[in-house]
N, C-alpha and C positions, 0 to 999 in steps of 0.2 A: 700434472701439466699445469695446471688453473693456482695450484699451492706455490709453483716456481715463477708465474706471472705475476700474481699478487704479490710476493716478496721482493720482486723484482720493482714494480711501481711503487710499493711503500719506501723502499730504499732509496730510489729518485727523488721522492717528497720528501722524505728525511734528511737527505745530502742539499737538496735547495734549500730549506728553511735553515739548516747549522747555520752559514753564514749569516743570513739576516738575522740571527736570534741574537747572535753573538756581537753585531754592530752597536757599536754607542747609540745613543740616542732613539732608541726605538720609541716611537711617539704613539699612544693608543688614542682613539678616535681623532684624528688631525681634520677630518670633515668640521669639525665645529670649531676649529684656528681661523682667526683671520688669516687671509691671505693662501687659504689654501686651492690650489688649482685641480679640478675633478680631469681636466683635457680627457675627454669622452671623444671615440672612436666607435663608429658605425660601420659594418662590413659586411657583405654577402660572401656564404661561403658555398664551395663543391668540392666534393671527393670521392675517396673510396671507403667503404665500411667492409671490412672483413669479419663477420660475426659467428662463435661458434654453433652448431647445431644447425645450421641453413643449407639450402639445397644449392646455393651459389656461391661462390667460393669471394667475390668481389661483388659488392651492391654498390650504386651510385648513392651518394648522398649529397643533401644541399641544407643550407637555413641561412640563420643570420648569428653575428658575433657582433657584442656590445661589450668595448671593453674600457675601463676609466684607472685612473690612481685610486688607490684603495683608499676607502674614508675608515677603516675601522682599525685598520694599523698599518704603521708605516716608518721606511729607513728616511733617514735626514735627508736622502738623496732621493726620494721619491721613487724607490725600483720595485715597490711591489704596485701590480697592476691586477686588477680585478675583472677576470672576462666570463659573460654571462653569452652562453651560446643556445639556442636552440637549432636542432637537427631534426632533419627527417630521411627515413630509408621506405622507399613504397617499392617494391621490388622481389619478383621470386617467392611471390606468396607472403611475404614477410612484409608488415606496415609498424614501424618502428617510429617515434617524435620523442625524441630527449631533451631534457630543459638541463643544461648544465651549469655547474657556478666554479671557477676555477682562479683563487689567487695566485699569481705567477710572483717570482722574484726574476728580476730583469737587470740583463749587463749591458751597457751599452758596447756596440764594438765599434762605433766614428763614422760617419757618412751617411747617418740616417739609421744604419741597421743596429737591432737589438736582438737578444735572445732570449728566453724565460722558460723557466719549470716551475713546476707545483703541483700540488695534489688536486683533484678533481674529482667533485660529486653530482650525482644526476636522480634523475627522477624519470624514468624510460615507460611509454606506453607502447608495448608490443601485443600486435594483432598478427597472430601465426594463421590466422583462416578457423581455426576451430576454438579458439577462445582468445579473451582480450585481458591484458593484466598489467597493473602499473607495478614498476619492480625500482628499487632504489639500487644505485648505482655504483663504485668509487672506484678511483683508480691514480693514473699519474697523466699528466701531458707537458710537452716539450714544445718550444715554437719558435721559430724565428718571425722576426718583424723589419719592416722597413716604414719610415714616417720621413715625408717632406712635403711640409706645405702643409695642403690639405690632402694630399694625397694618401693613404695606406695602402700596403699591400702585406701579407703574411702566410705561413703554411704552418700548419699544427701536426703533430703526431700525437694520437692519444691512444690510453690503455683505460678500457673501463670494463670491469665485472659488476656481473648484477647478481642479485638473489635470483633463487627459484622458485616459483608458484606454481603449480599445478601442471609441473615438466616444461615449462615454460621458461628461458632464459636467454639472455642477449649478452653475454660475453662478447666483446668486441675491440679490434684495432681498428681505429678510423685516420686518415690522411685527409686534410682540409687543405685547400688554397683560400685566400681571402683575399676580397678585395673592397677597398671603400671609401671614407671620409673623414679626416679629424677636425675637431669639431673647436 
């Protein structure tokens, strides 16, 4: 089952970047160019995490999301946004804190809405009550965003696979709702 989920996550990430890589005018290190706009957003998150090997099917999760135009590589229309998230789960004897990095290719839908998808890389600290381990994670994420003026709202669904150390792992699916401020 894990191999199927991993293949799905990698296929989603590959399809997401296929269009971006084929686009004319990909710029590397656009943050060094005059006129580059970071357009940052800060939001609080809340949602549900379903992790394999836990006693509870759906655990509450919360955190923060900071996203901005990607300063490492960018399309001509600035469609790549980097999301940095810190999420926390503390339920059913499991405590997990994840630090995630997710560059996403976004498509505007109009009226302030956009969708985006891309890969996710994470470091997850998991404490199951018996042991505390740091686990590397990777996966894929897709999200819907709404921006108008200073208001930001969004929703993400993310799959994250983690390595296993000493019989501790935290493979999970997470759905998050987000609300915050555009700067």
